[in-house]
C-alpha positions in Angstrom: 0.0 0.0 0.0 2.8 2.4 0.9 4.5 1.6 -2.5 1.3 2.5 -4.3 1.1 5.9 -2.5 4.7 6.7 -3.4 4.1 5.7 -7.0 0.9 7.9 -7.2 2.8 10.8 -5.6 5.7 10.5 -8.1 3.2 10.2 -11.0 1.4 13.3 -9.8 4.6 15.2 -9.5 5.8 14.2 -13.0 2.4 15.3 -14.4 2.7 18.7 -12.8 6.2 19.2 -14.1 5.1 18.3 -17.6 2.0 20.5 -17.5 4.1 23.4 -16.1 6.7 23.0 -19.0 3.9 22.9 -21.6 2.4 26.1 -20.1 5.8 27.8 -20.1 6.2 26.8 -23.8 2.8 28.2 -24.6 3.4 31.5 -22.9 6.7 32.1 -24.7 4.8 32.3 -28.0 3.4 35.7 -29.1 -0.3 36.3 -28.2 -2.7 37.9 -30.7 -6.2 39.4 -30.5 -9.1 37.9 -32.5 -8.5 40.6 -35.2 -4.8 39.8 -35.5 -3.3 42.6 -33.4 -0.4 41.7 -31.0 -1.0 41.6 -27.3 1.4 43.8 -25.4 4.0 41.6 -23.7 3.7 43.2 -20.3 7.0 41.8 -19.0 9.2 42.9 -21.9 11.4 45.1 -19.7 12.5 41.9 -18.0 13.7 40.3 -21.3 17.3 40.3 -22.5 18.5 43.8 -23.2 20.5 43.8 -26.5 21.6 47.3 -27.1 20.7 51.0 -27.2 21.2 53.5 -30.0 21.1 57.3 -29.9 19.9 59.3 -32.9 19.8 56.3 -35.2 17.8 57.1 -38.3 17.4 55.3 -41.6 16.2 58.5 -43.3 18.7 60.9 -45.0 17.1 63.8 -43.1 18.1 63.2 -39.5 16.0 65.0 -36.9 17.4 67.6 -34.6 16.2 65.9 -31.4 18.0 62.5 -31.2 16.0 59.6 -29.7 17.3 56.7 -27.8 16.3 53.2 -28.9 16.4 50.3 -26.5 16.1 46.7 -27.9 14.9 43.7 -25.9 14.3 40.1 -27.0 12.6 37.2 -25.4 15.0 35.1 -23.3 14.2 31.9 -25.1 14.8 33.5 -28.5 18.1 34.9 -27.2 19.2 31.4 -26.0 18.2 29.9 -29.4 20.3 32.5 -31.2 23.3 31.8 -29.0 23.1 28.1 -30.0 22.5 28.5 -33.7 23.2 32.1 -34.8 19.6 32.3 -36.1 16.4 33.5 -34.6 13.9 30.7 -33.8 10.3 30.9 -34.8 8.2 32.9 -32.3 11.0 35.4 -31.7 9.8 38.7 -30.4 11.8 41.9 -30.3 10.7 45.0 -28.5 12.1 48.4 -29.4 11.5 51.4 -27.2 11.9 54.9 -28.5 12.8 57.4 -25.7 13.6 61.1 -25.7 17.1 62.3 -24.9 17.9 64.8 -22.2 21.0 66.8 -21.4 22.0 69.6 -19.0 19.8 68.6 -16.1 21.6 68.9 -12.8 24.0 67.6 -11.9 24.6 66.3 -15.5 26.4 68.9 -17.6 27.3 66.9 -20.7 26.3 63.8 -22.6 22.7 62.5 -22.9 20.4 60.4 -20.8 17.0 58.7 -21.5 13.7 60.5 -20.8 10.1 59.8 -21.7 8.8 56.9 -23.7 7.7 58.1 -27.2 7.0 54.8 -28.9 7.2 51.0 -28.9 7.7 48.9 -32.0 7.7 45.1 -32.1 9.2 42.7 -34.6 7.7 39.2 -34.5 8.8 36.1 -36.3 5.8 33.8 -36.8 6.3 31.4 -39.7 2.8 29.9 -39.5 0.9 33.2 -39.2 2.8 35.6 -41.6 3.5 34.7 -45.2 6.5 37.1 -45.0 7.7 35.3 -41.8 8.3 38.6 -39.9 5.9 41.4 -39.1 6.2 44.7 -37.3 3.6 46.0 -34.8 3.3 49.4 -33.2 2.0 50.2 -29.7 0.5 53.4 -28.5 2.0 55.2 -25.5 -0.3 56.6 -22.8 0.9 58.3 -19.6 4.5 57.2 -20.3 3.6 53.5 -20.7 3.1 51.3 -23.8 -0.5 50.2 -24.2 -1.8 47.5 -26.4 -2.7 45.7 -28.3 -0.4 46.8 -31.1 -1.5 47.1 -34.7 0.5 45.7 -37.6 2.6 48.3 -39.3 0.9 48.8 -42.7 3.9 50.1 -44.7 6.2 47.5 -46.2 9.2 49.8 -46.1 10.3 48.6 -42.6 10.4 44.9 -43.7 12.0 45.7 -47.0 14.7 47.7 -45.3 15.3 44.8 -42.7 15.4 42.3 -45.5 18.0 44.3 -47.5 20.1 45.5 -44.6 19.6 43.0 -41.8 22.8 41.1 -41.0 21.0 38.0 -39.7 17.5 36.9 -40.6 15.9 40.3 -41.3 17.4 41.7 -38.0 20.0 44.4 -37.4 22.4 42.1 -35.5 25.2 44.4 -36.8 24.1 46.9 -34.0 24.2 44.2 -31.2 27.9 43.7 -30.5 27.6 40.6 -28.5 25.4 38.9 -31.0 27.4 40.0 -34.0 30.3 37.9 -32.7 28.0 34.9 -32.3 26.7 35.2 -35.8 30.2 35.5 -37.2 31.2 32.4 -35.3 28.1 30.4 -36.5 28.5 31.6 -40.1 25.1 33.3 -40.2 26.3 36.9 -40.5 25.6 38.6 -43.8 27.6 41.9 -44.3 25.0 44.6 -44.9 25.4 46.6 -48.1 27.3 49.9 -48.0 25.2 52.9 -48.9 
């Protein structure tokens, strides 16, 4: 009788572990609304931080007020990239656009980040998107991203990423630690010189 109880306890424990891992796998995938918009990943600021840029623009006419961009990626996608040098399906990038401040005491030089101005997401979902990757944009209200995010209608973003992305439509050339991984794995494509 005691052996049966131990066996049942072990079976229950194994079942819970399997269910928990299945749930974790499900929650790592992007979540969409019924009309195809992307649910805001509320925890994205706890994801892996890749890099920041200041004043980066892909337009010939740079603005006078430089913005900071902070890039985050889901931890499971980051781990997948480290192993293969490629982004796995269901990869989600979050890019924050923040204002830049200077000359606020005691700082007298350089720039620091200020208010959130925008949040853009790049999602790889091979089953959902014929183009594999899609951009989404989230509104900002009271300094916070709010969702769901709508698909970016212009194709210019994806065309630029396809042409200039060093790895799988992404600008790995701007993420120093991942550029090294891509070079080692042989997945790095030198972007064209403009």
